[in-house]
N, C-alpha and C positions, 0 to 999 in steps of 0.2 A: 287422849284417845277417846274419852267419853264424848267430847264435843264432835269428833269426827264421826262416830257411830250415830249420834243424834242427827247430824247433818245428813247422813246417808239415808236414815229412816224417813226423815221429813221429805227428802227428795223423792224417795220411792213412793210415798203416799200421794204426793202431788202428781207424779207421773201417772199413776193408776187412775186417779180421779180425772185428770185431763184427758187421758186416752179414752176413758169410758164416756165422758161428755162428748168427745169428738165423734165417737161411734154412733151416738144416739141422737145428736142434734143436727140441724141443718148446717153443714160445713161450708166454709168459705173457700177452702181448697181441699183437694182430695188427699187421702192418706196414700203413702207409697212405701214400698219395701225394696231393698236392694241387697245385692251380694257382691263382694269384691274379693277376688282371689289373686294371690301372688305366689308363684312357684319360683324359687331362686336357688341356684347353685353358687356357692362361694368357696374360694380356695385361698389360703394364706400361707406364704413361705417367708420365714424370717431367719436371718443369719444369727441365730442364738441356739441355746440348748433345747428349746421347745420343739416338739414334733410339728411337722407341717399339718395344717388343719384343713378339713373339707367338710362342707355341710350342704345338704339338700333339704330345704324347709318349705312348707306350704303354709301361708297365712290366709285365713278365711275371716272375713269381716261381714257380719249380718247387721243390717240397719233397718229400723222401722221408724218412719216419721209420720206422726198422726195428722189427721185433717186439722185445719185451722178452725177454731171456734172462738168468737169474740176476741180475735187477735192473739189467742194462745195456741201454741203447738207444743208437742212433746216428742222427744227423740229417745229411743232405746237402741243401743248398739253393742253387740258382743264381738269379741275378737279371739281367735284361736290360732296358735302356731304349733305345727307338728313337724317332727323329723320324718323324712320320706326315704323309703327304699334302703334303710340301714346305713345311709351316708351321714354319719354323725360323729366323726372323729374331730371334735373341736371343744375348746374351753368355752362354755356358754356364759361365762362372766358371773355365774351365781354358784360356783363351787364344783361343777362337774367336769371331769376330764382335764384337770389342770396341767397335765403333761403336754397338752397341745397349745398352739397359739389361739388367741381369743377370736371368736366369732360371736358377737353379742346378740344371739337369737335363741334364748331359752324356750323350751316348750312351756306353753301357758294357755289357759282358757280364762278369760276375765271379762268383766263389764268394762267396755271401752268408753262408752258415753251413756249418760242418762240425765237428761235435763229438760226443764220446762222453759219455754221462751215466749215473751210477750213483745209484739212489734206493732207500733202505731206512731204516725206523725213524726217520723225520723228518730224515734226512740226504740232501741232494742235492748231488752233486759233478759238475761239468761242466768238460771240458777241450776247447779248440779254438776255432774262430771262432764267435762267438755274439752274439745280441742281449742287451744288458744295459740294464735300466731300474730306477731306484730312485725310490721315492716318486712325486712328481708330475712327474718328468723335469727338475726345475730344475737338477740337477747332473749327472745321468747319464741319457741317453735314446737312442732310436734314430732321432730326426729323421725319423719315418715320413711326414711330410708331403711330403718330397722323394721323387722317384722312386728314387734310389739311397740307400737308408737306411744309417744308421751301424751298424756292428757292431764287435766287438773280438776280437782274438786274446787269449784269457784263460783263466785257471783260476778257477773259482768254486765255493765251498762254502757251502751254506745249511743252517741247522739250525732246525727249527720243531717239535720233538717236545714241548716244554714248552707248557703252556696259556698262551695270550695272549702268548707271547714268540717272536720271530723274529730270527735273527742271520744275517748274510751277510758274506762276505769275498771280494773278487776281486783278482787280480793281473793287470794288463793289460800285454802287451809290444808291442802294436800297435793303433793306432786307425785303423780303416778308415772313413774319413770319406765325405761325400756327393758327393765330386768325382771319381768313378771311382777310379783308382789314383794320380791326379796329386798329391794333397795328403795322402796317408796319412802317419802319423807312427809311428815306433818310439817306444816309451814304457816307463817303469818306474812304473806307477801302482798305488797301493794304495787300495782302497775298502772301508771298514768301516761297516756299518749295523746298528743294533740297535733293534728296535721292541717296544713293550710296549702291549698293548691294555687299556684300562680301561673302566669302564661309561660314562665320559663321552667317550671318544675314544682315539686312538692317540698315544702319546708316542714320538718317535724321536730318537735321538742318532746322530751320524755324524762320521766323519773321512775326508776324501778327500785323499790325498797324491799329487800329480801331478808327473810329470817327463817332459819330452820327451827321448828318448835320442838326442841330436844331437852328443855329444862335448864339450859345454860344461856347466858347472854351472848348473842351474836348478831351481826348485821352485815349486810353487803348492799350499800347504797350507791346507785349509779345515776348520774344526771348527764343528759347529752342533747345534741342537736344534729340534724342531718339535712342534706339537700340533695335531691336527685331529679334529673329531668332528661329530656330528649328534644333536640332541635334539628330538623331535617335528617341528615344521616349521622349526626353526632349524638352520643349519649354521655352523661357526666354525673358524678356523684361525689359528695364529700361529707365527712362525719367527724365529730369530735365529742368525747365524753370524759368525765372524771369519775373516779370510784374511790370510796372510802369503806374500810372494813374494820370491824372490831369483833374478835372472837377469842375469849380467854385472854392469854398474854399477847396475842397477835393483834397489832394495830398498824394498818398500812394505808397508803394512798397511791393510786396509779392512774394513768390516763390512757385514752384510746384515740387513735386517729386512723382514718381510711380515706383514700382518694382513688377514683377510677375514671378513665376516659375511654370511649369506644368510637369506632367509625365503621359504618356498614357500606361495603362495596356492593356491586351487583351480585356477586356469588358468595362472599364470605363477610364475616364481621370480626374485626380485630379489637381486642381490649387490652389495656395496660393498667395495672393497679398496684397499690401498696397498702398494706394493713399493718398497723403497729399496735400491739398489745403491750403496754408499758410495764415497767418494773419499779419497785420501790427499793432502791439500793441493792439490786440483785438478791433480794430476800423473798419477795412475793410478786407474782405476776397478775395482771388484770384478768378477771374471771367472768365468765358468762354461763352459769350453771344451768339455765333454763333454755339454752339455745339449741338449734338444730346444728350441732357442732360438725357433723360430717360434711356439711355444705361448705365449710371454711377451712383454709390452711391444709388442703390436700386430702384426697380420698383414702389415703393409706392410714388416716386417723392417728398420726403420730403426735398430734398436738391437741387432743381432746381436753387436756389440762395444760394451761399456759406454763412454760418453764418459769422458775423463780427469777431467771434473768430477763424475762419478757421475751417477746417474739416480734421480729420484723419479717413480713412475708411480701416479697416482691414477685409479681406474677404477670404472665402474658398469656392470652388465650386467642384461639382462632376457631370459628365455628361456621357451619354452613349446612346445606341440604344435599342429600345424595340418595338415589334409589327410593324416593318417597319417605325418607326418614331424616333425622337430624344428627349431626356429629359435632363434637367439640374436643379440642386438644388444648391442654393447659400446662404450662411450665411454672414451677415455683422455685424460688431461691430463699432459704431461711437463714436468719442470723439472730443473735441475741440483741435485745434492745439496750441492755446495760451489760456489756461483756465483762468477763473476769479473766484471770490469767489462764484458766483452763477451759472456759466455755465462751465461744464466739461464733464459729461456724456451726449452724444447726442442720446443715444438709440441703438437699434439693430433691425435687420430685417432678415426675411427669404423669399426667392424667389423660385418659382418652375414653370417650364413650360414643356409642352409636345406638340409637333407639328408633323404633318405627311402629306406628299404629297400623293395624290391618283388620279386615273383616269387621269393621265398625266397633266392636266391643273388646278388641284384643290389642296388646302392646308387647313387644319383645325388645330386649336390649342386651348389649355386651359392653362391659366396663372394665377398665384396667387402671391400676395405680402402681407405680414403682418409685419407692423412696430410697435415696442414697444417703447414708448417715454422714454427719460431719465430725465434729470433735468427739472422740471416743468417750470422754468424761461426761458428755451430755446425756448419756444413758440410752441413746437411740441405736438401732441396728438397721441394716439394709432390709427392706420389706417389700415384697411383691404381693399384690392382691388382684384377683380376677373374679368377676361376677357374670353370670348368664341367667337371664330371667324371662319369664312370660307371665303376663297378668291379664285378667279378664274382669269386666264389670258389667253387671246386668241389673 
């Protein structure tokens, strides 16, 4: 904890100094401030003993980005999430109202970002609390769907001066997760990502070496390669990764595979895909603890943690435009990667969303997820979720 507090104090001093210098010197770019608001209603209905949940929450995010001075800029951002109009019958995932189903939007006010950035000649260096996203968020993301998004206390360096090549490295010493401050983790995480663009698509290799700094030996090491591209009306992607973990008496290895193909017609786009989060002898499943998990394996959030039998997600989606907005419908079929006598069918799900921008600064949307459980011994139940939201950015 001492190292984390020292890191935060140093960052704060640097921020103040940089902001002061930017305000008094001839700046290269102007300072700017912004506000982002998101008002959302969410309802959850599950076929279990939990009461149906409902929440109306408002997330406010205030950002100030300093002017640039000698290639340095500083960013300070605060985030607040409040319950609105007394619509707060939900388990907030940090211990309140546990008789209801979970809606993971606890009330919170916190420092969302605070970092100093240096940028010159293809090199970008960033130190402090920051948003980190890599590729499609499968391994590292900001979990931006939730009102309290995920950020990291980290040092990041990116190099993209070479044609078609981009390299990045991050060291994380704290994971600021989506549960206010209740479930943040001190960490010793190393993220290395190298991407090369070709005429057919982008080839990426990566290694993510994760460790929760809790005083006991543990590791979660993932090495992988992905390729994704688009040619005419076709899109395609493929990915493979291996993972090894050691934590106490647990020692396992698992693999990850994903493939997707799409075709755009004049009015709609169709996609078919498969994602396999492997299992080690039905004991432990492949894990991605820093990911934007809501983006994958269905919006009902039934697989935020991979089952110990692993997960095979076969899906098909169709998307298009209507009335000035965009819509998508996706169908998932889930099964175990390494089935047992009692767990094989992990259910199915349908997702649908429509969202539209209007009046330049506003966006509204409606989203629905319906999960149908498979084998009863898998611990899942039928779940319906609905969201209605409006956001504004100034």
